[in-house]
DRENPA-485666 format. One record per residue (C-alpha): x, y, z; residue in one letter. Coordinates in steps of 0.25 Angstrom, whole numbers, plus 5000, padded with zeros to 4 digits. Layout:
BEGIN
x=X	y=Y	z=Z	resn=A
...
***
This chain:
BEGIN
x=4970	y=4947	z=4995	resn=V
x=4980	y=4957	z=4991	resn=F
x=4979	y=4972	z=4991	resn=L
x=4989	y=4977	z=4980	resn=L
x=4994	y=4991	z=4977	resn=F
x=5002	y=4995	z=4964	resn=F
x=5011	y=5007	z=4963	resn=T
x=5004	y=5013	z=4951	resn=T
x=4993	y=5023	z=4947	resn=H
x=4993	y=5018	z=4933	resn=E
x=4984	y=5007	z=4928	resn=E
x=4991	y=4994	z=4934	resn=L
x=4998	y=4986	z=4923	resn=Q
x=4999	y=4971	z=4926	resn=T
x=5003	y=4959	z=4918	resn=L
x=4999	y=4945	z=4923	resn=D
x=5006	y=4932	z=4920	resn=V
x=4995	y=4927	z=4911	resn=D
x=4994	y=4940	z=4904	resn=D
x=5009	y=4940	z=4901	resn=A
x=5008	y=4925	z=4897	resn=F
x=4997	y=4926	z=4887	resn=F
x=5003	y=4939	z=4881	resn=S
x=5015	y=4931	z=4877	resn=T
x=5015	y=4924	z=4864	resn=P
x=5014	y=4909	z=4865	resn=E
x=5027	y=4906	z=4859	resn=D
x=5035	y=4916	z=4867	resn=I
x=5029	y=4911	z=4880	resn=A
x=5032	y=4897	z=4876	resn=A
x=5047	y=4900	z=4873	resn=R
x=5048	y=4908	z=4886	resn=A
x=5041	y=4898	z=4895	resn=L
x=5046	y=4885	z=4888	resn=K
x=5034	y=4877	z=4893	resn=P
x=5032	y=4862	z=4889	resn=Q
x=5024	y=4862	z=4877	resn=G
x=5029	y=4875	z=4872	resn=G
x=5020	y=4885	z=4866	resn=V
x=5008	y=4874	z=4865	resn=N
x=5009	y=4874	z=4880	resn=F
x=5008	y=4889	z=4881	resn=I
x=4996	y=4889	z=4872	resn=R
x=4988	y=4881	z=4883	resn=T
x=4988	y=4894	z=4891	resn=F
x=4974	y=4901	z=4890	resn=K
x=4972	y=4915	z=4895	resn=K
x=4961	y=4916	z=4905	resn=Q
x=4949	y=4925	z=4903	resn=V
x=4950	y=4930	z=4917	resn=E
x=4962	y=4938	z=4922	resn=D
x=4970	y=4927	z=4930	resn=Q
x=4976	y=4938	z=4939	resn=A
x=4964	y=4939	z=4947	resn=V
x=4956	y=4926	z=4943	resn=N
x=4961	y=4912	z=4948	resn=L
x=4958	y=4900	z=4940	resn=P
x=4945	y=4892	z=4946	resn=P
x=4953	y=4879	z=4945	resn=N
x=4966	y=4884	z=4952	resn=L
x=4967	y=4872	z=4961	resn=D
x=4968	y=4863	z=4948	resn=E
x=4978	y=4872	z=4942	resn=L
x=4988	y=4874	z=4953	resn=V
x=4993	y=4862	z=4960	resn=K
x=5003	y=4868	z=4969	resn=S
x=5008	y=4882	z=4973	resn=A
x=5020	y=4885	z=4980	resn=D
x=5025	y=4899	z=4984	resn=Y
x=5039	y=4899	z=4991	resn=V
x=5042	y=4911	z=5000	resn=Q
x=5054	y=4918	z=4995	resn=S
x=5066	y=4921	z=5004	resn=P
x=5063	y=4933	z=5014	resn=D
x=5074	y=4942	z=5008	resn=H
x=5067	y=4941	z=4994	resn=Q
x=5053	y=4943	z=5000	resn=V
x=5055	y=4955	z=5009	resn=W
x=5057	y=4965	z=4997	resn=Q
x=5043	y=4961	z=4993	resn=Y
x=5035	y=4957	z=5005	resn=F
x=5032	y=4965	z=5018	resn=Y
x=5023	y=4960	z=5030	resn=N
x=5015	y=4972	z=5032	resn=L
x=5005	y=4966	z=5042	resn=K
x=5017	y=4961	z=5051	resn=G
x=5025	y=4975	z=5050	resn=S
x=5027	y=4985	z=5060	resn=R
x=5014	y=4993	z=5065	resn=E
x=5015	y=5009	z=5065	resn=Y
x=5005	y=5014	z=5074	resn=R
x=4999	y=5028	z=5073	resn=F
x=4988	y=5034	z=5081	resn=P
x=4976	y=5028	z=5075	resn=G
x=4982	y=5016	z=5068	resn=G
x=4993	y=5007	z=5063	resn=I
x=5002	y=5008	z=5050	resn=F
x=5010	y=4996	z=5044	resn=Q
x=5018	y=4998	z=5031	resn=W
x=5027	y=4992	z=5022	resn=A
x=5036	y=5003	z=5017	resn=R
x=5050	y=5008	z=5014	resn=Y
x=5057	y=5015	z=5026	resn=R
x=5070	y=5023	z=5023	resn=R
x=5075	y=5020	z=5037	resn=N
x=5075	y=5005	z=5039	resn=S
x=5079	y=5005	z=5053	resn=T
x=5070	y=4995	z=5061	resn=G
x=5065	y=4987	z=5049	resn=L
x=5067	y=4972	z=5049	resn=N
x=5073	y=4966	z=5037	resn=E
x=5060	y=4963	z=5030	resn=T
x=5056	y=4977	z=5031	resn=E
x=5069	y=4983	z=5026	resn=K
x=5069	y=4974	z=5014	resn=I
x=5055	y=4978	z=5010	resn=F
x=5057	y=4992	z=5013	resn=S
x=5069	y=4993	z=5004	resn=E
x=5062	y=4985	z=4993	resn=S
x=5050	y=4996	z=4993	resn=L
x=5060	y=5007	z=4991	resn=N
x=5068	y=5000	z=4980	resn=K
x=5056	y=5000	z=4971	resn=H
x=5049	y=5011	z=4964	resn=E
x=5034	y=5014	z=4966	resn=N
x=5032	y=5004	z=4977	resn=T
x=5023	y=5005	z=4989	resn=L
x=5022	y=5006	z=5004	resn=T
x=5011	y=4998	z=5010	resn=L
x=5005	y=5000	z=5023	resn=A
x=4993	y=4996	z=5032	resn=T
x=4986	y=5006	z=5040	resn=L
x=4976	y=5003	z=5051	resn=R
x=4968	y=5015	z=5057	resn=I
x=4961	y=5011	z=5070	resn=F
x=4946	y=5013	z=5071	resn=N
x=4942	y=5027	z=5071	resn=N
x=4957	y=5032	z=5070	resn=Q
x=4964	y=5041	z=5060	resn=L
x=4976	y=5040	z=5050	resn=G
x=4979	y=5054	z=5051	resn=Q
x=4981	y=5063	z=5038	resn=P
x=4994	y=5062	z=5031	resn=H
x=5000	y=5062	z=5017	resn=F
x=5012	y=5055	z=5010	resn=H
x=5022	y=5062	z=5003	resn=F
x=5027	y=5051	z=4994	resn=N
x=5016	y=5041	z=4992	resn=A
x=5002	y=5039	z=4987	resn=N
x=4994	y=5030	z=4997	resn=E
x=4983	y=5020	z=4994	resn=M
x=4976	y=5012	z=5004	resn=G
x=4966	y=5000	z=5005	resn=Y
x=4956	y=4998	z=5016	resn=V
x=4957	y=4984	z=5022	resn=I
x=4947	y=4986	z=5034	resn=S
x=4940	y=4997	z=5042	resn=G
x=4934	y=5010	z=5037	resn=C
x=4939	y=5024	z=5037	resn=G
x=4940	y=5038	z=5031	resn=Q
x=4951	y=5043	z=5022	resn=A
x=4954	y=5058	z=5019	resn=G
x=4962	y=5064	z=5009	resn=V
x=4967	y=5079	z=5011	resn=I
x=4972	y=5085	z=4998	resn=T
x=4982	y=5097	z=4996	resn=S
x=4970	y=5106	z=4993	resn=S
x=4964	y=5103	z=5006	resn=G
x=4952	y=5095	z=5001	resn=A
x=4949	y=5082	z=5009	resn=T
x=4943	y=5070	z=5004	resn=S
x=4938	y=5059	z=5014	resn=S
x=4932	y=5046	z=5012	resn=F
x=4928	y=5033	z=5019	resn=N
x=4936	y=5020	z=5016	resn=I
x=4933	y=5005	z=5019	resn=G
x=4938	y=4991	z=5016	resn=I
x=4943	y=4990	z=5002	resn=G
x=4944	y=5005	z=4999	resn=D
x=4957	y=5010	z=4993	resn=V
x=4962	y=5024	z=4996	resn=I
x=4972	y=5033	z=4989	resn=F
x=4980	y=5045	z=4994	resn=F
x=4989	y=5052	z=4984	resn=P
x=5003	y=5056	z=4988	resn=V
x=5003	y=5069	z=4997	resn=G
x=4988	y=5068	z=5000	resn=T
x=4985	y=5069	z=5015	resn=Q
x=4975	y=5059	z=5019	resn=H
x=4970	y=5052	z=5032	resn=Y
x=4962	y=5039	z=5035	resn=L
x=4953	y=5036	z=5047	resn=K
x=4945	y=5024	z=5052	resn=S
x=4931	y=5027	z=5054	resn=I
x=4925	y=5013	z=5059	resn=C
x=4927	y=5004	z=5070	resn=D
x=4938	y=4995	z=5064	resn=E
x=4952	y=4999	z=5060	resn=D
x=4954	y=5005	z=5046	resn=L
x=4965	y=4996	z=5039	resn=L
x=4971	y=5000	z=5026	resn=L
x=4983	y=4995	z=5017	resn=I
x=4990	y=5007	z=5012	resn=L
x=5000	y=5009	z=5000	resn=A
x=5009	y=5020	z=4997	resn=Y
x=5016	y=5023	z=4984	resn=S
x=5030	y=5024	z=4989	resn=T
x=5042	y=5015	z=4991	resn=G
x=5049	y=5026	z=4999	resn=D
x=5046	y=5029	z=5013	resn=Q
x=5032	y=5035	z=5014	resn=L
x=5032	y=5049	z=5018	resn=E
x=5020	y=5053	z=5026	resn=T
x=5016	y=5066	z=5033	resn=L
x=5005	y=5066	z=5043	resn=R
x=4996	y=5077	z=5048	resn=M
x=5001	y=5077	z=5062	resn=N
x=5015	y=5077	z=5057	resn=D
x=5014	y=5089	z=5048	resn=Y
x=5004	y=5097	z=5058	resn=F
x=5014	y=5095	z=5070	resn=H
x=5026	y=5099	z=5061	resn=A
x=5020	y=5112	z=5058	resn=T
x=5023	y=5123	z=5069	resn=A
x=5012	y=5127	z=5078	resn=D
x=5014	y=5141	z=5074	resn=H
x=5012	y=5138	z=5059	resn=I
x=5000	y=5130	z=5062	resn=L
x=4994	y=5142	z=5070	resn=A
x=4995	y=5150	z=5058	resn=Q
x=4989	y=5140	z=5049	resn=I
x=4977	y=5136	z=5057	resn=F
x=4975	y=5150	z=5064	resn=F
x=4976	y=5143	z=5078	resn=K
x=4984	y=5146	z=5091	resn=E
x=4998	y=5140	z=5090	resn=Q
x=4996	y=5133	z=5103	resn=D
x=4984	y=5126	z=5098	resn=E
x=4993	y=5117	z=5089	resn=F
x=4998	y=5111	z=5102	resn=K
x=4985	y=5103	z=5103	resn=K
x=4989	y=5094	z=5092	resn=F
x=4996	y=5082	z=5098	resn=P
x=5009	y=5077	z=5092	resn=R
x=5007	y=5062	z=5088	resn=S
x=5018	y=5052	z=5091	resn=K
x=5027	y=5046	z=5079	resn=K
***
């Protein structure tokens, strides 16, 4: 089972091998592929009623006698492949974050990570992919991204998502296994687990650049106490009650 993300908001345009083949005139296909039997062999191919991109032949064992997939050399593979499950864990109060991303500062990255990171940045309209685990009854605090839309898919657990728009309106909704969520760029949002098991999601960000994120505790603490006192009509000393989280 694969979960796929595509970097387009337009209707996805796809051309499968069989569609391309049957769209090619018989004589052109025969001259291009040069099979034994020429055009007469090409004419033995019949287009199936069902789309073969999603339906395998019922007699597949009779048709395929041997299948051999050879692993390419590592230096060729690493620009396309990344072991996300086996990658470094970034822990935060309430959960764990793992991601396949571009990093401007490659210090500390192994050779695989460097090649994959650079590959993401070389291509336009690519994706940063991540897994987010929020422990049971914990919170992924409010934040927003400056340079990416975010889309997520719930693998396990149940939770609540919240979106805070620039107008101050808040939309919250429950999420469970199989649900897809979408947060437009610049939209503050949060996630929390609301059941006894961890909430686990796969997240995709529409950027091949380094993801830029601002979290609520960061911008709140970056604002001077005397400014907060004026905004919220509270004594300046009151804002010392907010603990500063560790990086």
